[in-house]
N, C-alpha and C positions, 0 to 999 in steps of 0.2 A: 542612538543607543536604546536598547530595549531591556531594562533591568529584569523584567519577568523571565526573559529567555537566557540572558547572559549567565553562563556557567551552570545552566540547569540541565537535569536529566529530562529526556523525552521518553516517558514510559507508557503513557496512556493518553488516549484522546480526551479522557475525562478532565485533564488539566487545562483544556482550552475553552475559552469563551468565543463567541462569534467574532468579536473584534480581533482576537488572536489569529483566527483562521484567515480573516481578510488580510491581516498584516503578512502572514506567511505567503499567501497567494500573490500579493502585490510585489513582494521581494522575489518570488519565483519568476514573475513576469520579467523582472530586471535581469535575471540570469540567462535569458534566452540567447543573447549574442555570444555568451561564453559556452553554453551548452552546444550551440550550433557551430562552434569553432570559428566564428567570425572575428572574435577578439580573444585575447588570453589575459589572465590576471595571475599575479604571484602573491596575492594578499595573504595566503597561508604558507608562504615559503618558510620551511624549517619546522612546520607543525607536522605531527605524526598522528594518523588515525590507526587505532588498533581494531581491525576487522575480525571479530571473533565469532565464527559460525560453527555451531555444534550440530547443525542439521542442514540437509541439502538445500542449496539455494543457487539460482542463476541470476535473476534480475536484481534482487535486493542486495546481494553481496557485491556484485560487480558495479551496480549503479551507485551504491554508497562509496565504493572505492573510486569510481570515475568522477563522482561529484567532488570528492576531496581533491583528487588530482587536478581537476579543472580550476580549482581555487588556488592551486599552487602547492598543495600539501603532499606529503608522502604517506604511503599505506603499507602497513605490515599486517599480514593475514595469517590466521590459523584456522584450519578447516577440519572439523571432526574431533570427537572426544579423544581419539587415540594420539593426537598430536600434542596434547598437553598433559601436565602432571595430575590432572583430575583422575586419570586412570590409575594413578598411584595412591589415590585416597586423599589428595589435596582438596580442601573445601573451596566452594565458590568464593567465600569471603577472602581466603588467603590468595586465591588466584587474582581476585580483583585488586587487592592491595599491591601485588607484584606488577600486574600488567598496567595498572594506572600510573606506575612510576616510569613506564616506558612510552607512554602515549599522552597526547593532549586531549583526545576525545576517543571514546570507544563505541563501536556499534556491535551489538551482540544479538545472536539468535540462539535459542535453546529450546529443546523439546518439552520442557516442563513449564506449566503455567506458573507465573510468579517468580520464576528463576531470575529473570533479568532485573527485576526490582530488588531481589536479594543481593545480586551481584552489585548493583548500583549503590546499595546502602553502604558497601565497604570500599567503593571506588573513590579515588581522590580527584578524578576528572569526570566531566559529563559523560553519561551513558545514554545511547539511543537504542530503543527497543526495535530490533529487526524481526520480531516475532517470538512469542513465548508460548509454545504449545498451541492449544486451541483457544487461548485467552485473547490476545490482542496483537495488532500489527498497525501501530499508529501512523507510520509514514505511508503505508499502503492506503489507509483510509483517507489521508490527506491528499494523496495524488489522485485517488478515485474521485473525491469531491471536487478537486481542482479540474479534473477532466470533465466532470458533469457541468461545472460552471462554464467552462469554455465551450462545450458542445451546446449548452442551452443558450449561451450568448449569441451563437451563430443563428439561432432561431428567434432572437429577440426576447428571450426569457431569462429568468433567474432561477435560483434554487428554491426559493419560496414557491409553493404550489406544485412542486415536483411530483410526478407520478412514476414510481419505480417498482419493478418486480425483481426480486432476488430469487434465484433458482438454484437448486442443487443441495449440497450438503451444508445445511445451515446450522447444524448442531456443532460440528467440529471446525467449520470455516471461520477462522479468526478475522479474515478480511471483512466479512459481512457483520461480524460482531462489532468491530471498531467503526465501520461505516454507519451502522444503525445508531450508534452512540452520537456520532457527529450530526446526524439528521435531526436529532432532538432539538438542536439549536435553531432550527429554521421553522417556518410557519406553513401550515396547510399542506404538509407532505402526506401523500398517500402511498403506503408501502404494502405491496402484496408479496407474501412469503410462500414460495412454492417448493415443496419437498415431500418425500415419503414421510409418513407419520413418525417413524423412528428417527428421522434426521431433521426434525423441526428445530427452529430457532429456540434456544433456551428460554423458557417462560419468563425469567426475570428481565431479559432484554426486551421481550415483547411488551411486558408490563410497563417498562420504563418508556418505551416509545409512545405507548398510549397515554401514559401519565403526562407526557410533554405536550399532549394535544394532537398528536398525529393519528391519522386513520390507518389502522393495520388490519389486513385481511390475510387469512391463511388458507391454503388450497393445495390439492394434489394435482390439479388440472392445469397443465402448461398452456395449452392453446387458449383457454378462456382467460387466463391470467395475464396474457401479453397483448390483449386486444386493444386496450385503451391506456397505454402508458408511454412515458417519454423515454425511459431507460429499461432495458432488460439486462440485468447483471447476473451472468451465469458463473457458477463455480464448479470445480471438479469434486469428485468423491475423495475425501482426505484419507486415503487408505492407510497412511502411516499412523493414524489415530485409532484405528480399529483393533480389537483384540486379535483378529486373525484375518488373513487375506480373503478367505472364502466369504466371510461376512461382508466385506467391502465389495467383492465381486457381485454379490446379490443385488446391489443397488446400481451398479454401473450400467449406463446407457438408458436409464429409464426416462430421463428428461432431456432429450436431444432437440437442438434447434438447428434447422437447415434453411436453405433459401426458400424452399416450397412452403414450409410452415410459416416463415417470416412473411412471405408475400400474401398468404391467405389470411393471416390473423393479425399482423402488426399494422399500425399506422405507418404511412410511407416514410416518415422521418424518425422512426423509433431508433434510438441509439443502442448498439450492442456492446456490452462491456464484459470483461473477464479479467481477473487479477493475474492470470497465467501462473504456471503453465496450463494450457488446455490439454486435456488427455485426448490425443488424436488416434489412439488405438481403436481398431474397428469395433470392439465390444463396448467402448465408451463413447468417444466422438461427440462430446456434449455440444461443441460448436463445429459444425461441418465445414470442411475446407471450401465447400461451394459458396460460403459466405465471404470468402476472402476478397472478392471483387465488389462486394456491397460497400458503397461509400459510407454507410452508417456504422460499419464495423470499426470501433474505436480502440480495439485492444492494443494496437501498436502505438497509437497516440498516447494511450495510458502510460506505456513504458517510457516514452520520451518525456512525458510530464513528470515521471518519477525522478528523473535526473534533476529537473528544475526544483522540485520540492525539496529534495535532499540537499542540494546546494544551498537553498534558502535556510534550511534548518542549521546547517553548519555555520553559515554566516551569522545567524542569530545567536546560536549558543556560544560561539567564539567571539561575538561582538565586533564583527568586521563589516557589517552591512554598509556603512557609510565610507568604507575604505576600498571596496572592491574596484571601483572605477579608477581610483587614484593609482592603483598598482597595475593598470591595464595597458595593453599595447595591441597593435594590429598583428595578425598572424602572417608569417611569410610563406606558408604552404598553401597548396590548393585545397579548398574545402568544397566537397561535393554537395549537391542539393540534398538536404536531410529531411525534406518533407515526405509525408506518408501519403 
């Protein structure tokens, strides 16, 4: 039992200490047989997840739902503002009071920063933040850091001493905002922030990183900034956050990474990450498809790790960590090789 997590909202990475992160990661490790369908558990049988997504999502929405299903629970989804009485003027607080009566836990994504916390304040059940505007995306940051830990472990390294370059829209990219906050908990991290001047990481986040003792450099030069790092973390232009499409288009395609650039400038084992979706349109193409055969491209390992992290969060919040195996059984169906 972990009292700190039991019944708690997961709204921001700021609520975690380093020991909390390690606990989440070790529970995520234990979820692997279930995520890979080698075993099945019914520990959350009868429990209901309310998956409330008021903004477009593929990976987050489906992986939260799949994680809950894999623990034996059921999922009820609502996608888009038009599907709820919010369009009739109902407040987030009233919506929270109603929906929390129908659910045992709620995952929510909303386009406005701070909206998920507002919803959670009126909810009668735990709420997990699936992304609130350009503010935070805590479960994405956890799965990113978990991926970094696993990738570095394969090289005999840990997160302490990490060298990471974050590339792209750092102003509106909530994934890099949350990840930068988590990195403050580690030691001797060197962060290089690469973006156009107008899309730089918000200064308070940069100041917080530096205040925690991390080295932070800012640059507009991709090639020079990826030369001596362990991780290149690329992001797309967050066009939905811009006042107009033309403004977003003016930045698209400026910071592209392909195999030729990787070979010329990166160390041989540099890991490539991206929270996805990557923008594969010709005018953007921030991660070229010619990188798909590069064994250091970890973007699909990231998505697999997201399932493990979200299963771990559900198990912690609903206090069933020590019961998962008790309600387990072998699966009767064929399970294909799910390795990447």
